[in-house]
C-alpha positions as CSV (number, residue, x, y, z in Angstrom):
1,M,43.5,229.1,-214.6
2,T,43.0,226.8,-211.7
3,I,44.9,223.5,-211.5
4,I,42.3,220.6,-211.4
5,H,43.3,217.1,-210.4
6,F,40.8,214.3,-211.2
7,R,41.1,210.8,-209.7
8,A,38.7,207.9,-210.3
9,V,38.9,205.1,-207.8
10,N,37.8,201.5,-208.7
11,Y,36.7,202.4,-212.2
12,N,37.9,204.1,-215.4
13,A,36.3,207.5,-215.8
14,D,35.2,208.4,-219.3
15,I,36.7,211.5,-220.9
16,K,33.3,213.1,-221.0
17,L,33.0,212.9,-217.3
18,K,36.4,214.5,-216.8
19,Q,35.6,217.3,-219.3
20,F,32.2,217.9,-217.5
21,V,33.9,218.2,-214.1
22,I,36.6,220.5,-215.4
23,Q,34.1,222.7,-217.2
24,R,32.0,223.1,-214.1
25,L,34.9,223.7,-211.7
26,D,36.5,226.3,-214.0
27,K,33.4,228.5,-213.3
28,L,34.4,228.7,-209.6
29,S,37.2,231.2,-210.6
30,H,34.4,233.7,-211.6
31,F,33.3,233.8,-207.9
32,Y,36.6,233.5,-206.1
33,N,39.8,234.2,-207.9
34,Q,42.3,233.0,-205.2
35,I,41.7,229.2,-205.7
36,I,45.1,227.5,-205.9
37,E,44.2,223.9,-206.7
38,I,41.1,221.6,-206.9
39,Y,41.2,217.9,-206.2
40,V,38.3,215.8,-207.4
41,F,38.0,212.2,-206.1
42,T,35.2,209.9,-207.5
43,K,34.7,206.4,-206.2
44,V,32.5,203.4,-207.0
45,E,32.5,200.8,-204.2
46,N,31.9,197.2,-205.0
47,T,28.8,196.6,-203.0
48,S,25.3,195.4,-203.8
49,D,23.9,198.6,-202.3
50,K,22.8,201.2,-204.9
51,K,24.4,204.0,-202.9
52,N,27.9,203.0,-204.0
53,K,29.0,206.2,-205.8
54,K,30.9,208.9,-204.0
55,A,32.4,212.2,-205.0
56,E,34.7,214.5,-203.0
57,I,36.0,217.9,-204.0
58,K,38.8,219.6,-202.1
59,I,39.4,223.2,-202.9
60,S,42.7,224.7,-201.8
61,I,42.6,228.4,-201.1
62,P,45.1,230.6,-199.2
63,G,44.8,229.7,-195.5
64,N,42.2,227.0,-195.7
65,N,40.8,224.0,-197.6
66,V,37.2,223.6,-198.5
67,V,36.0,220.0,-198.7
68,V,32.6,218.9,-200.2
69,K,31.5,215.2,-200.1
70,K,28.5,213.7,-201.8
71,I,27.0,210.2,-201.9
72,C,24.5,209.3,-204.5
73,K,20.9,208.8,-203.4
74,I,19.9,206.2,-206.0
């Protein structure tokens, strides 16, 4: 099983969100079994702009790190 670290910045993440993220990321081990750790950072910025939600996933694998960043479109 892969170690998954979840961090919510500027808000309190609901347990349902954490469970959803863990459930989805556990599926990655079916495709690549050498994942060491996964770090998930979610952030809500205090702005009036509707594009204030961000997510970043850092996947640690032997020799490299894979980083995926996403900003909401709504």
